[in-house]
C-alpha positions, 0 to 999 in steps of 0.5 A, a space after each residue: 706250918 712246916 711239915 714233911 709232905 710224907 707225914 701229913 696223914 700221920 700228923 692229922 691222925 694224932 690231932 683233933 684240930 688238924 685234918 687232911 682234905 677235910 674241914 677242921 680248925 686247921 686243915 691241909 688240902 692237897 688241891 691248895 698246892 697243886 690245883 686239879 692234879 689228883 695225884 698225891 702231893 709228895 708224888 707230884 713234887 718228886 715227879 717235878 724233881 725227877 723231871 728237872 734231873 734231881 735225885 728227889 729221894 729224901 724228905 720234902 718239907 713244906 712251908 706254908 699256911 694251913 687252912 684256918 676254919 676252911 680258908 687259906 691263901 699262900 702267896 708263897 709256899 716253899 718246898 725244901 727238898 733233900 736227898 737221901 743222905 739228908 743234904 738239901 738238893 733243891 728248893 721249890 718256890 710255889 708262887 700264887 697270885 690273886 687271879 687263881 694262877 700259880 707258878 714254881 721256881 725250882 732252884 738247885 741248892 748248895 748243900 755246903 752253904 749255911 745260908 741258902 742264897 738263890 736267884 730267879 728271873 721273874 716270869 710269872 705275873 703277881 702284882 698289877 703294879 710290878 713289871 715283869 722285867 725283874 728278878 727275885 733274890 731268896 735268902 733262907 735258913 735251913 729248917 731247924 729250931 729257927 727259920 727265916 725266909 726273905 724275898 727281895 724283888 729287884 728291877 734294873 735300879 735296885 730292890 723295890 720290895 722286900 718280904 720276910 718271915 721268921 719263926 721258931 720250931 714247936 711241936 704240932 700238937 693240939 695245945 700248939 694249934 689252940 695256942 696259934 689260933 687264938 694268938 694269930 687269929 684268922 691269919 690266912 684272911 689277914 694275908 689276902 686282906 693285906 694284899 688287897 689293902 696294899 693294892 688299894 694304897 698303891 692304886 690311890 697313889 696313882 701307880 700305873 697298872 700293868 696288863 696281865 700276860 698269860 701264865 707261863 706254859 710250864 708250870 715250873 721254871 727250873 734253875 738247875 744251879 745256884 744262880 750267882 746274884 748280879 750284885 755279888 762280888 
């Protein structure tokens, strides 16, 4: 789901099958994206942008899984943050682990780039089978009729993990929601099941478990510019 976080209530008001902060076939709960902070989601994200020196005066679109029949797990949610002129100003990657912790990577965007390419050093524990001395390379298209997201995780020897997502824009209406429900039944449960299945497979292979360090004191790591990748020319 890609949604303007200032228009969630508007989307809920026009659908029988999508609600905000209450149970439905599909639902969006603010607390799924900001823990116990009672402030509205849009206000929280803009405060984060302002605190990092960004303008934060345009629309903010969030790519995430909604709750399906009351359940969702988002290992990664992506906020596309635009300025008042419609130029992409920054991207916030909200990473969540299975221990109930979350951490954000806020990275400045090059407004003139057709493809968004960004990097961040890993400083948040996600998998017990991955070391902390690694980095993420993010490659995204701008939100449009087609959208792609790719995350490559690297250690000192090269890429060790790749995840990607692609989707086509469809109007968020009751017909689309019903079609999605039957086409991808209980997708959110499949996400968490796949994570644990992969963990069991790696454990069976004898991979060493890495101890879990404390979560970073700061909720968001700010990279105030687009980082040139180490393997870039």
